[in-house]
N, C-alpha and C positions, 0 to 999 in steps of 0.2 A: 764701244764702237771703234772699229778699225779705221785707219786712215784711208784704206782701200774703198770703203763704203761711202765715205765722205766725197772721195774723188769721183767715184762712179755716179753718185747723185749729181754733183756739180757738172759732170760731163753729159749725163742724160737731160739735165735741165737746160743746158745750152743747146743741145740738139733739138729738144722739143720746141724751145722758143724759135730757133732759126728755121728748121724745116716746116714746123707748124705755121709759122708766120708766112712762109713762102706759100704753103698749101692754101692758107686762108686768102692770100692776095690773088693767087691764081684762079682758084675754083669759086671764090664767093665775091670778092670785091671787084675783081675784073669784069664779070658778067653784069653785076649791078651798076657798074660805072659806065658800061659802053653806051647806053642810050643817052647819056649827058652830052650837052653841047661841049666842044672842044675846051673853051675857056673854063668851064666848070670841072670837067673831067681831068684836065691836066693839073688845074690848081688842086684838086682833090689829092691826086697821086703825089704831087709835090709835098703836100702837107703830111700825107701818110708816110712817105719815105723819110721826111725830116725827122719823124718820130721814131721810125722802125729802124733805119740804118744805124744810128748810134747804138741801139740795143744789139744789132747783129754784130758790130765790132765787139761789144763786150762779150756776147755769146761765143764768138770765135776765139777770143782770149781765153775764156774759161775752158772751152773744148780743147784747145791746143795744150794749155798748161795741165789740165787734168789728165789728158790722153797721154801725154808724154811722161807725166809723173807715174801713171800706172804702168807704163812700158819700162820705166827705170826701176820701179818696185818690183817687177817680175823678172826683169832682166831681158834685154833686147833679144838675145839669142833663145831664151826659153819662151818668149811670148809666142802665141799662135800665129800662124802665117796670116790669118784673117786680120789680126790686129795691125800688121804692118801695111796690108792693103787698105785697111780703114784710115790709117794715118796718111797714107800717100793720097787717098781720094779727098780726105778732109783738107789737105794742103792745097790741092788743085781747086777745091770749092773756095777756099779762102782767097786764092789768087783770082778766081772768076769774080768774087764779090768785090775785091779791090779794083778790078777793072771796071765794074759798074760804078764804084764810088768816085773814081778819078776820071771816068769818061763820061758816059751818057747821063749819069745823075747830075754831074755839074751842068752838062748841056741842057738838061730839063729844067734846072733852077734858073739859068740864065733866060732860057726861052720863055718861061712863065713870067719872069720879071719884066721882060720886054714885050710880053703879049704876043710872041711869035709862035702862033699855035701849030703851024705846019713843022717848024723845027722841033717844037716840044714833042709832037706826035711821033717824029723820027727817034728822038731820044727815048721817049717811052717804049717804043717798039724794041729797040736794042736792050733795054732794061728787061722787058718782058722775055726776050729770047734767052738771055743770060740767066735770068731767074729760072726759067723753065729747065735749062740744062742743070743748074744747081739743085732744082727740086728732084729731078730724076736721079742725079748723083747721090743726093741725101737720102732718098728712098732706098737705092740700092745699097747704101752703106748701112742703113738700119737692117736691111735685110741680111747683109753679110754679118753684121754684129749679132743678130739673133739666130741665124741659121748657118753661118759660117763655121761655127765651132763644131756643127754636126758632121762636117765633111773632113 
């Protein structure tokens, strides 16, 4: 087995966990949680994010390390243009996730601890907006990865 195959597996596993987790949260968990009263809904989301966000950090690390290792293996100048675009979009996505982690995620945790449901709802809405952006970027990146080489 070549190193490239191991790197590709790690890269894809990280993408599946991150983008798949965002899709699950957006299309399944969010609609199911909407009817809950604010105290339960915000506590649920806080618990979900407390478990999911550390996994996202690990996925980001795996994606970045494996992606750049594959770029180095092929050579930056020889790599398809779509790989460079993919790397740029991935770094933007990581930046958006960091903005969630250091901003509204912390605000959500504080609001839930203080039982400040209006503030928690505002923080959750900011998280939702940024996750939606990242989900769209993630799907576009997968599209680029799979179909980008055809162009």
